[in-house]
SERO-301203 format. One record per atom (N, C-alpha, C): residue in one letter; y, x, z. Coordinates in steps of 0.05 Angstrom, whole numbers, padded with zeros to 5 digits, always signed. Layout:
AYXZ ...
***
This chain:
M-00024+00017+00000 M+00000+00000+00000 M+00025+00018+00000 T+00044+00011-00017 T+00069+00027-00019 T+00088+00019+00004 T+00098+00040+00018 T+00118+00035+00039 T+00145+00030+00026 M+00161+00012+00037 M+00187+00005+00026 M+00206+00028+00028 L+00223+00031+00008 L+00243+00052+00008 L+00264+00047+00030 P+00271+00068+00046 P+00292+00065+00066 P+00319+00059+00053 S+00335+00043+00065 S+00361+00035+00054 S+00380+00058+00050 V+00377+00079+00066 V+00395+00102+00064 V+00393+00115+00036 L+00371+00111+00022 L+00369+00124-00004 L+00389+00113-00024 S+00400+00089-00019 S+00421+00079-00037 S+00446+00097-00036 Q+00450+00110-00013 Q+00473+00127-00011 Q+00469+00153-00027 V+00444+00160-00032 V+00439+00183-00049 V+00448+00177-00077 D+00441+00153-00087 D+00449+00145-00114 D+00480+00143-00116 E+00492+00132-00095 E+00521+00127-00096 E+00538+00152-00092 L+00529+00170-00075 L+00545+00193-00067 L+00535+00220-00077 V+00509+00224-00076 V+00499+00251-00082 V+00495+00255-00112 Q+00483+00236-00125 Q+00477+00241-00154 Q+00503+00246-00170 P+00525+00232-00166 P+00549+00239-00180 P+00559+00268-00175 E+00555+00277-00150 E+00563+00304-00143 E+00545+00325-00157 I+00520+00319-00160 I+00502+00337-00174 I+00510+00338-00204 R+00516+00316-00215 R+00525+00315-00243 R+00550+00332-00247 V+00569+00331-00228 V+00593+00347-00230 V+00585+00377-00228 A+00567+00383-00211 A+00558+00411-00208 A+00545+00422-00233 L+00530+00405-00247 L+00517+00414-00272 L+00537+00421-00293 E+00561+00410-00292 E+00581+00416-00312 E+00589+00446-00312 R+00583+00460-00290 R+00591+00488-00287 R+00572+00506-00303 I+00549+00497-00312 I+00531+00515-00326 I+00532+00509-00356 D+00521+00528-00372 D+00522+00526-00401 D+00507+00502-00411 E+00514+00494-00435 E+00505+00468-00446 E+00474+00468-00449 R+00462+00490-00459 R+00433+00491-00463 R+00419+00488-00437 T+00428+00503-00417 T+00414+00503-00391 T+00419+00476-00377 R+00443+00465-00381 R+00449+00439-00369 R+00431+00417-00379 L+00424+00418-00405 L+00406+00399-00417 L+00379+00399-00403 V+00368+00423-00398 V+00342+00425-00385 V+00344+00416-00356 A+00365+00425-00342 A+00368+00417-00314 A+00371+00387-00310 G+00387+00375-00328 G+00391+00346-00326 G+00365+00331-00333 Y+00350+00342-00351 Y+00324+00330-00358 Y+00305+00331-00333 Q+00305+00354-00320 Q+00288+00357-00296 Q+00296+00337-00275 L+00322+00332-00272 L+00332+00314-00252 L+00329+00284-00260 G+00321+00280-00285 G+00317+00252-00295 G+00342+00239-00306 Y+00363+00254-00310 Y+00388+00241-00319 Y+00387+00234-00349 W+00372+00249-00365 W+00371+00244-00393 W+00344+00254-00404 D+00338+00246-00429 D+00314+00255-00442 D+00318+00282-00455 A+00298+00292-00470 A+00300+00319-00482 A+00321+00321-00503 T+00331+00299-00513 T+00353+00300-00532 T+00381+00296-00520 G+00381+00291-00494 G+00406+00286-00480 G+00414+00257-00477 E+00397+00239-00486 E+00403+00211-00483 E+00397+00202-00455 P+00416+00187-00442 P+00413+00179-00414 P+00388+00162-00411 T+00375+00166-00388 T+00351+00151-00382 T+00353+00134-00357 G+00372+00140-00340 G+00375+00125-00315 G+00353+00131-00295 R+00338+00153-00299 R+00316+00160-00281 R+00326+00182-00262 S+00314+00184-00239 S+00319+00206-00221 S+00298+00205-00199 G+00295+00227-00184 G+00277+00227-00162 G+00286+00208-00140 K+00270+00205-00119 K+00277+00186-00098 K+00299+00197-00080 G+00303+00223-00080 G+00325+00234-00063 G+00320+00235-00034 L+00295+00240-00026 L+00288+00240+00002 L+00301+00264+00017 R+00301+00287+00005 R+00314+00310+00018 R+00344+00307+00021 P+00358+00299+00000 P+00387+00294+00005 P+00392+00272+00025 A+00375+00252+00026 A+00379+00231+00046 A+00377+00242+00074 L+00358+00260+00078 L+00355+00273+00104 L+00380+00289+00111 A+00391+00302+00091 A+00415+00319+00096 A+00439+00301+00104 L+00442+00278+00090 L+00463+00260+00097 L+00460+00249+00126 L+00435+00242+00133 L+00430+00232+00159 L+00435+00253+00181 S+00429+00278+00174 S+00434+00299+00194 S+00463+00302+00200 A+00480+00298+00181 A+00509+00299+00186 A+00517+00276+00204 R+00505+00253+00200 R+00511+00230+00217 R+00501+00235+00245 A+00478+00248+00248 A+00467+00255+00274 A+00486+00273+00289 A+00503+00288+00274 A+00522+00306+00287 A+00548+00291+00294 G+00548+00265+00289 G+00572+00249+00296 G+00593+00249+00275 Q+00586+00258+00250 Q+00606+00260+00229 Q+00601+00239+00207 D+00621+00234+00191 D+00618+00216+00168 D+00597+00227+00149 V+00583+00209+00136 V+00561+00217+00119 V+00571+00235+00096 R+00596+00232+00088 R+00606+00248+00066 R+00608+00278+00073 R+00609+00283+00099 R+00610+00311+00108 R+00584+00325+00102 G+00563+00310+00098 G+00537+00321+00091 G+00532+00324+00061 L+00551+00317+00045 L+00547+00318+00016 L+00540+00346+00005 P+00554+00367+00013 P+00546+00394+00003 P+00518+00401+00010 A+00509+00393+00034 A+00482+00399+00042 A+00462+00383+00025 A+00469+00357+00020 A+00451+00340+00005 A+00448+00350-00024 V+00470+00358-00036 V+00469+00368-00063 V+00453+00394-00064 A+00458+00411-00045 A+00444+00437-00045 A+00414+00435-00042 V+00404+00418-00024 V+00375+00416-00020 V+00362+00403-00044 E+00375+00385-00057 E+00363+00372-00081 E+00362+00392-00104 L+00382+00409-00107 L+00381+00429-00128 L+00360+00450-00122 V+00357+00458-00097 V+00336+00477-00090 V+00308+00465-00094 H+00305+00440-00087 H+00279+00427-00091 H+00272+00427-00120 N+00291+00420-00138 N+00284+00419-00166 N+00281+00447-00179 F+00295+00466-00168 F+00290+00494-00176 F+00261+00501-00171 S+00251+00493-00148 S+00223+00500-00141 S+00203+00485-00158 L+00210+00460-00165 L+00192+00444-00182 L+00191+00456-00210 L+00213+00464-00221 L+00214+00476-00248 L+00196+00501-00249 H+00199+00519-00230 H+00183+00543-00230 H+00154+00537-00223 D+00149+00518-00206 D+00122+00511-00198 D+00106+00500-00222 D+00119+00484-00238 D+00106+00473-00262 D+00099+00495-00282 V+00117+00514-00285 V+00111+00537-00303 V+00087+00553-00292 I+00088+00559-00266 I+00066+00575-00254 I+00039+00561-00257 D+00039+00535-00251 D+00014+00520-00252 D+00005+00511-00280 G+00024+00513-00299 G+00018+00503-00326 G+00016+00473-00328 D+00029+00459-00309 D+00028+00430-00309 D+00044+00419-00333 L+00032+00400-00347 L+00044+00388-00371 L+00059+00363-00366 E+00055+00350-00343 E+00068+00324-00338 E+00077+00322-00309 R+00101+00311-00306 R+00113+00305-00280 R+00128+00279-00282 R+00125+00261-00263 R+00139+00236-00263 R+00135+00221-00290 H+00110+00221-00299 H+00102+00206-00323 H+00115+00214-00349 R+00124+00239-00351 R+00134+00249-00376 R+00130+00280-00376 P+00133+00293-00400 P+00128+00322-00401 P+00145+00337-00381 T+00133+00358-00370 T+00149+00375-00352 T+00170+00390-00369 A+00190+00401-00355 A+00212+00414-00370 A+00203+00437-00387 W+00184+00453-00377 W+00175+00475-00394 W+00159+00465-00418 A+00144+00443-00415 A+00130+00432-00437 A+00148+00420-00458 A+00171+00410-00450 A+00191+00398-00468 A+00209+00419-00481 F+00216+00440-00466 F+00236+00459-00476 F+00226+00488-00479 G+00204+00494-00467 G+00194+00521-00467 G+00196+00534-00440 I+00180+00556-00436 I+00179+00569-00410 I+00206+00582-00403 G+00217+00597-00422 G+00242+00611-00416 G+00265+00592-00408 P+00271+00571-00423 P+00292+00553-00415 P+00287+00539-00388 A+00262+00533-00382 A+00255+00521-00356 A+00261+00540-00333 I+00253+00565-00336 I+00258+00584-00315 I+00288+00589-00311 L+00302+00591-00333 L+00331+00595-00331 L+00345+00571-00318 A+00336+00547-00324 A+00348+00523-00312 A+00342+00523-00282 G+00319+00531-00274 G+00313+00534-00245 G+00331+00554-00232 D+00335+00577-00245 D+00353+00598-00234 D+00381+00587-00231 A+00390+00572-00252 A+00417+00561-00251 A+00420+00541-00228 M+00400+00525-00223 M+00402+00505-00202 M+00402+00519-00175 L+00387+00540-00172 L+00387+00555-00147 L+00415+00567-00142 S+00427+00578-00162 S+00454+00590-00160 S+00474+00568-00153 L+00472+00545-00167 L+00490+00523-00161 L+00488+00513-00133 A+00464+00513-00122 A+00461+00504-00094 A+00478+00521-00075 D+00476+00547-00079 D+00491+00566-00063 D+00521+00562-00067 E+00529+00558-00092 E+00558+00554-00098 E+00569+00528-00086 V+00554+00507-00088 V+00562+00481-00077 V+00566+00483-00047 L+00546+00496-00034 L+00547+00498-00005 L+00570+00516+00004 S+00579+00534-00012 S+00599+00553-00004 S+00627+00543-00008 T+00631+00519-00019 T+00657+00508-00025 T+00669+00490-00004 G+00653+00484+00017 G+00663+00466+00038 G+00679+00482+00058 S+00704+00486+00054 S+00720+00504+00070 S+00723+00495+00099 D+00720+00469+00104 D+00723+00458+00131 D+00696+00456+00145 L+00675+00468+00134 L+00649+00466+00146 L+00640+00493+00158 D+00619+00492+00174 D+00609+00516+00187 D+00591+00530+00168 L+00603+00546+00150 L+00588+00556+00126 L+00568+00578+00133 V+00574+00597+00150 V+00556+00619+00155 V+00529+00610+00165 P+00527+00594+00186 P+00501+00585+00195 P+00488+00566+00174 G+00505+00551+00159 G+00494+00533+00138 G+00480+00549+00116 L+00494+00570+00106 L+00482+00586+00085 L+00457+00600+00096 S+00458+00610+00120 S+00435+00623+00132 S+00411+00604+00134 T+00416+00579+00141 T+00395+00559+00143 T+00382+00554+00116 L+00399+00552+00095 L+00389+00547+00068 L+00374+00571+00058 H+00385+00595+00061 H+00372+00619+00051 H+00345+00624+00064 T+00344+00619+00090 T+00318+00623+00104 T+00297+00604+00093 A+00305+00579+00088 A+00286+00560+00076 A+00277+00568+00048 I+00295+00579+00032 I+00288+00587+00005 I+00268+00611+00006 R+00273+00630+00025 R+00255+00652+00027 R+00227+00643+00035 R+00226+00624+00054 R+00200+00613+00062 R+00187+00598+00039 L+00202+00583+00024 L+00191+00568+00002 L+00178+00587-00018 I+00192+00609-00025 I+00182+00629-00044 I+00157+00642-00032 A+00157+00648-00007 A+00134+00660+00006 A+00110+00642+00005 G+00115+00616+00009 G+00093+00596+00007 G+00082+00594-00021 Q+00100+00595-00041 Q+00091+00594-00069 Q+00075+00619-00076 A+00084+00642-00066 A+00070+00667-00071 A+00042+00666-00059 A+00040+00655-00035 A+00014+00653-00023 A-00004+00634-00038 D+00007+00612-00048 D-00008+00593-00063 D-00020+00606-00088 V-00003+00622-00102 V-00013+00636-00126 V-00034+00656-00118 A-00030+00671-00097 A-00050+00691-00089 A-00077+00678-00082 F-00076+00654-00071 F-00101+00641-00063 F-00119+00636-00087 E-00108+00634-00110 E-00124+00627-00134 E-00145+00649-00139 A-00139+00674-00132 A-00157+00696-00137 A-00175+00703-00114 R-00173+00686-00092 R-00188+00692-00068 R-00209+00670-00062 A-00232+00679-00053 A-00253+00660-00045 A-00255+00658-00014 D-00238+00673+00000 D-00240+00674+00029 D-00215+00664+00043 V-00201+00645+00031 V-00177+00634+00044 V-00185+00618+00068 T-00171+00623+00091 T-00177+00609+00115 T-00160+00584+00118 L-00168+00566+00135 L-00152+00541+00139 L-00125+00548+00151 D-00124+00567+00169 D-00098+00574+00181 D-00079+00585+00160 E-00090+00602+00142 E-00073+00612+00120 E-00063+00590+00102 C-00080+00571+00097 C-00073+00549+00079 C-00051+00531+00092 L-00054+00526+00118 L-00034+00510+00132 L-00007+00525+00133 A-00009+00552+00137 A+00016+00568+00138 A+00030+00567+00111 M+00014+00569+00089 M+00025+00566+00063 M+00040+00540+00059 A+00027+00518+00068 A+00039+00492+00065 A+00065+00489+00081 R+00065+00501+00105 R+00090+00500+00121 R+00113+00514+00106 D+00106+00537+00094 D+00127+00551+00080 D+00135+00537+00054 K+00116+00529+00038 K+00121+00519+00012 K+00135+00492+00012 T+00128+00475+00032 T+00138+00448+00032 T+00154+00442+00057 A+00143+00448+00081 A+00156+00440+00106 A+00182+00454+00111 A+00185+00479+00102 A+00210+00494+00107 A+00234+00480+00095 L+00232+00470+00070 L+00254+00457+00057 L+00259+00429+00069 L+00238+00416+00079 L+00242+00390+00092 L+00257+00394+00118 A+00249+00415+00133 A+00263+00421+00158 A+00292+00428+00153 C+00297+00444+00132 C+00324+00450+00124 C+00340+00425+00117 S+00328+00407+00102 S+00341+00383+00094 S+00349+00366+00118 A+00331+00365+00138 A+00336+00349+00161 A+00356+00361+00180 T+00365+00386+00176 T+00383+00399+00194 T+00409+00408+00181 L+00409+00413+00155 L+00431+00427+00142 L+00458+00413+00146 G+00458+00386+00143 G+00483+00372+00148 G+00493+00375+00176 A+00475+00374+00195 A+00483+00377+00223 A+00493+00405+00229 V+00480+00426+00217 V+00489+00453+00220 V+00517+00457+00209 L+00522+00446+00185 L+00549+00449+00173 L+00570+00435+00190 C+00562+00414+00204 C+00582+00399+00220 C+00583+00410+00249 G+00570+00432+00255 G+00572+00443+00281 G+00558+00428+00303 A+00536+00416+00297 A+00521+00400+00317 A+00511+00418+00339 P+00507+00407+00363 P+00495+00422+00385 P+00467+00432+00378 P+00459+00455+00389 P+00432+00466+00384 P+00410+00447+00390 T+00413+00430+00411 T+00392+00411+00418 T+00387+00391+00395 V+00408+00383+00381 V+00405+00365+00359 V+00393+00379+00335 V+00403+00403+00328 V+00393+00418+00306 V+00364+00425+00309 D+00357+00435+00333 D+00329+00443+00338 D+00310+00419+00337 G+00319+00396+00348 G+00302+00373+00347 G+00298+00363+00319 L+00319+00362+00303 L+00316+00354+00275 L+00299+00374+00260 A+00301+00399+00266 A+00284+00419+00252 A+00255+00415+00258 R+00248+00409+00283 R+00220+00405+00290 R+00210+00379+00276 Y+00227+00358+00276 Y+00220+00334+00262 Y+00215+00339+00232 G+00233+00354+00219 G+00229+00360+00191 G+00205+00377+00185 E+00200+00397+00202 E+00177+00414+00198 E+00151+00399+00199 R+00148+00382+00219 R+00123+00366+00222 R+00121+00345+00200 L+00143+00333+00193 L+00143+00313+00171 L+00136+00327+00145 G+00147+00351+00141 G+00142+00365+00116 G+00112+00372+00113 L+00100+00381+00134 L+00071+00388+00133 L+00054+00363+00129 A+00062+00341+00142 A+00047+00316+00138 A+00050+00306+00109 F+00074+00309+00098 F+00080+00302+00070 F+00062+00318+00052 Q+00059+00344+00057 Q+00042+00361+00040 Q+00013+00353+00042 L+00003+00346+00065 L-00024+00338+00068 L-00030+00312+00053 V-00011+00294+00054 V-00013+00269+00038 V-00014+00276+00008 D+00004+00294+00000 D+00005+00303-00028 D-00022+00315-00037 D-00033+00331-00019 D-00059+00344-00025 D-00081+00323-00029 L-00080+00302-00013 L-00100+00280-00016 L-00096+00266-00042 L-00071+00261-00049 L-00065+00248-00075 L-00072+00265-00099 G-00071+00291-00095 G-00078+00309-00117 G-00108+00308-00124 I-00123+00297-00106 I-00152+00293-00111 I-00159+00264-00116 W-00149+00246-00099 W-00157+00218-00100 W-00135+00199-00109 G-00112+00209-00116 G-00090+00191-00125 G-00096+00178-00152 E-00084+00155-00156 E-00087+00141-00181 E-00069+00153-00202 P-00079+00162-00225 P-00063+00174-00246 P-00039+00157-00255 A-00044+00130-00257 A-00022+00112-00265 A+00001+00112-00246 V-00005+00120-00221 V+00016+00120-00201 V+00027+00148-00197 T+00010+00168-00195 T+00019+00196-00190 T+00031+00209-00214 G+00023+00200-00238 G+00032+00213-00262 G+00017+00239-00269 K-00006+00243-00255 K-00022+00267-00259 K-00050+00258-00266 P-00065+00275-00281 P-00093+00268-00288 P-00110+00264-00263 V-00131+00248-00266 V-00150+00243-00244 V-00161+00270-00235 L-00164+00273-00208 L-00175+00297-00196 L-00160+00322-00205 S-00134+00321-00208 S-00119+00342-00220 S-00120+00368-00205 D-00119+00367-00178 D-00120+00392-00162 D-00147+00405-00164 L-00168+00389-00166 L-00195+00401-00169 L-00198+00413-00197 R-00187+00400-00217 R-00188+00411-00244 R-00175+00439-00245 A-00153+00442-00230 A-00139+00468-00229 A-00151+00487-00208 R-00171+00477-00193 R-00184+00492-00172 R-00164+00502-00151 K-00146+00484-00144 K-00126+00490-00124 K-00139+00493-00097 K-00128+00512-00081 K-00138+00515-00053 K-00120+00499-00035 S-00121+00473-00038 S-00105+00454-00022 S-00119+00452+00006 V-00105+00439+00024 V-00116+00437+00052 V-00143+00423+00053 P-00147+00400+00041 P-00174+00388+00043 P-00196+00405+00029 V-00188+00419+00008 V-00208+00437-00006 V-00216+00460+00013 V-00196+00473+00024 V-00201+00496+00042 V-00216+00487+00067 R-00209+00464+00078 R-00224+00453+00101 R-00253+00449+00093 A-00258+00439+00069 A-00286+00435+00060 A-00300+00462+00056 L-00286+00481+00043 L-00298+00506+00036 L-00306+00522+00061 T-00291+00518+00083 T-00296+00533+00108 T-00312+00516+00128 S-00324+00494+00119 S-00338+00476+00138 S-00364+00488+00147 G-00376+00506+00132 G-00401+00519+00140 G-00426+00504+00135 G-00425+00481+00121 G-00449+00466+00115 G-00457+00468+00086 P-00479+00455+00078 P-00488+00456+00050 P-00469+00444+00030 A-00455+00423+00038 A-00435+00411+00019 A-00412+00431+00013 G-00403+00444+00034 G-00382+00464+00030 G-00391+00487+00013 D-00416+00496+00017 D-00427+00518+00001 D-00430+00510-00028 Q-00438+00485-00033 Q-00441+00475-00060 Q-00413+00473-00074 L-00393+00465-00058 L-00366+00464-00069 L-00357+00492-00076 A-00362+00512-00059 A-00355+00539-00065 A-00368+00549-00091 D-00393+00542-00095 D-00406+00550-00120 D-00393+00537-00144 L-00385+00512-00142 L-00371+00498-00164 L-00344+00512-00170 Y-00329+00519-00149 Y-00303+00531-00152 Y-00306+00559-00165 A-00329+00572-00160 A-00333+00599-00170 A-00346+00600-00197 S-00354+00577-00208 S-00369+00576-00233 S-00349+00582-00256 P-00359+00595-00277 P-00341+00601-00300 P-00336+00577-00317 G-00314+00578-00332 G-00307+00556-00351 G-00295+00533-00337 E-00287+00513-00353 E-00274+00489-00342 E-00295+00471-00328 L-00286+00458-00307 L-00304+00439-00294 L-00305+00413-00310 S-00329+00403-00314 S-00333+00378-00329 S-00325+00355-00312 P-00321+00331-00324 P-00316+00307-00308 P-00337+00302-00287 T-00362+00308-00293 T-00384+00305-00273 T-00380+00325-00250 D-00373+00350-00257 D-00367+00370-00236 D-00344+00362-00218 L-00323+00351-00230 L-00300+00343-00215 L-00306+00321-00195 A-00321+00301-00205 A-00329+00279-00188 A-00347+00289-00165 L-00365+00307-00172 L-00382+00319-00151 L-00366+00334-00130 A-00346+00349-00139 A-00329+00365-00121 A-00315+00346-00101 A-00304+00324-00112 A-00291+00305-00094 A-00310+00293-00074 T-00335+00287-00083 T-00355+00276-00065 T-00362+00296-00043 L-00365+00321-00051 L-00373+00342-00032 L-00351+00346-00011 I-00326+00344-00019 I-00304+00347+00001 I-00306+00324+00021 E-00311+00300+00012 E-00314+00277+00030 E-00338+00281+00049 E-00360+00292+00038 E-00384+00296+00054 E-00380+00316+00077 T-00362+00335+00073 T-00356+00355+00094 T-00338+00343+00116 G-00327+00319+00110 G-00308+00307+00129 G-00280+00316+00125 A-00275+00332+00104 A-00248+00344+00100 A-00227+00323+00093 R-00235+00302+00078 R-00216+00282+00072 R-00207+00267+00097 D-00226+00259+00113 D-00220+00245+00138 D-00203+00263+00157 W-00211+00288+00159 W-00196+00307+00176 W-00167+00309+00167 T-00162+00312+00141 T-00135+00315+00130 T-00119+00290+00135 E-00131+00267+00131 E-00117+00242+00137 E-00108+00240+00166 K-00126+00248+00184 K-00120+00247+00213 K-00099+00267+00220 Q-00099+00291+00208 Q-00079+00311+00213 Q-00051+00301+00204 A-00050+00288+00181 A-00025+00277+00171 A-00014+00255+00191 D-00032+00239+00201 D-00024+00218+00220 D-00014+00231+00246 R-00028+00252+00255 R-00020+00266+00280 R+00008+00278+00276 L+00013+00291+00254 L+00038+00304+00249 L+00061+00284+00247 L+00055+00261+00235 L+00075+00239+00234 L+00082+00231+00262 T+00062+00227+00279 T+00068+00219+00307 T+00084+00240+00321 E+00078+00265+00317 E+00094+00287+00329 E+00122+00287+00319 A+00126+00283+00293 A+00153+00282+00281 A+00170+00260+00294 L+00158+00237+00297 L+00173+00215+00309 L+00178+00220+00338 A+00160+00233+00352 A+00165+00240+00380 A+00189+00259+00383 E+00192+00277+00363 E+00215+00295+00364 E+00242+00279+00362 L+00242+00258+00346 L+00266+00241+00345 L+00271+00228+00372 D+00251+00219+00385 D+00254+00206+00411 D+00265+00226+00431 Q+00259+00252+00428 Q+00268+00272+00447 Q+00298+00278+00443 L+00310+00269+00422 L+00339+00273+00419 L+00355+00258+00440 G+00342+00239+00453 G+00355+00226+00476 G+00365+00198+00470 E+00376+00186+00490 E+00388+00159+00486 E+00413+00161+00469 P+00420+00138+00456 P+00444+00139+00438 P+00468+00150+00453 G+00480+00170+00439 G+00505+00182+00449 G+00502+00205+00468 T+00478+00211+00478 T+00475+00232+00498 T+00479+00260+00486 A+00471+00264+00461 A+00471+00291+00450 A+00496+00297+00434 T+00508+00277+00421 T+00530+00283+00403 T+00555+00267+00409 G+00554+00249+00427 G+00578+00232+00432 G+00579+00209+00413 T+00558+00204+00397 T+00558+00182+00378 T+00532+00167+00381 D+00532+00142+00371 D+00508+00126+00373 D+00487+00135+00353 L+00465+00145+00362 L+00444+00155+00345 L+00423+00134+00336 S+00427+00109+00346 S+00406+00090+00342 S+00401+00084+00312 E+00422+00081+00297 E+00419+00075+00268 E+00407+00099+00253 V+00417+00123+00260 V+00406+00147+00247 V+00376+00150+00254 H+00369+00145+00279 H+00342+00146+00288 H+00324+00127+00271 A+00334+00102+00267 A+00318+00083+00252 A+00314+00092+00223 D+00335+00103+00211 D+00333+00113+00183 D+00314+00137+00181 L+00315+00155+00200 L+00297+00178+00200 L+00268+00169+00204 V+00264+00149+00220 V+00237+00138+00224 V+00227+00125+00198 A+00245+00110+00185 A+00238+00097+00160 A+00230+00117+00138 I+00246+00139+00136 I+00239+00159+00116 I+00212+00172+00122 A+00207+00177+00148 A+00182+00190+00155 A+00158+00172+00147 H+00160+00146+00152 H+00139+00128+00145 H+00136+00126+00115 F+00158+00126+00100 F+00156+00125+00071 F+00143+00150+00060 M+00151+00173+00069 M+00140+00198+00058 M+00111+00202+00064 T+00101+00192+00086 T+00073+00195+00092 T+00056+00171+00085 G+00069+00149+00077 G+00054+00125+00069 G+00054+00120+00040 R+00065+00140+00025 R+00068+00137-00004 R+00041+00138-00019 D+00041+00128-00043 D+00017+00130-00060 D+00024+00145-00086 H+00046+00160-00086 H+00055+00174-00111 H+00071+00198-00103 
***
């Protein structure tokens, strides 16, 4: 069942997307075409499409500014920056993985070529830094440090993910650490960056960071499950796509390290030469379930969601941490958490 979109996402469409479009005007026309295509603003010919991502990361950035007792617009530089960084990572990730489709249409590299896609990702990363550096009335030094730390962790996570492809001995702890860096780091940054820029107290920033980190890891576990058992019509990816690519996702590594015959058989499949047949892929999915890895991953995602929500409760009663009523912000952060972990796409 699809969880309803939180109402705060409408502010992303109204406030953040126009600012991103303005930022794109700073880059050259060829690169802007690819970047705007990635963001869903237009098709490969530049014709408007009216499509875009859901804007979960920029929504978190806006809410973090409100948690600091500031107007939501004070969080706009943070919201634009995290969305640009997120799409930079997706552009490069699609090239690295060789993925041909994202959001039910060709990936940017498939539509424009590898070089233009990489350059568009580089441009978006540079723009994120530039946008964040222009808010003269904001607390820029800690804000830039927060963003840069998240980017370094994201890259480290992606590097680990790539390295895992050549290894048969990846441990579950290594896999979870990779997911924290690759996905959870930017979610934690998104949930705190607006507050950091607005000079929020450390108690608020730290609580939001722990919320974002746990939510980000839960989000990745759900994504890993969808990469195996998600419906192609909904996810926009081929059936059993992660198994086809022999990804070392969390449920796969949990199964491979389970120590039983099903895990051993899965390891043999993953080590076999050539492409996996449809029969092999179906068998791999069944073996993962037999090890209990699917159930374990689902339970871990639920536990992390509970912990993320508990972090919000630890921020205190309305007004105790920031001098402003946190009740509405709390409700929106809870809604986003449920949406991100209850999604089917």
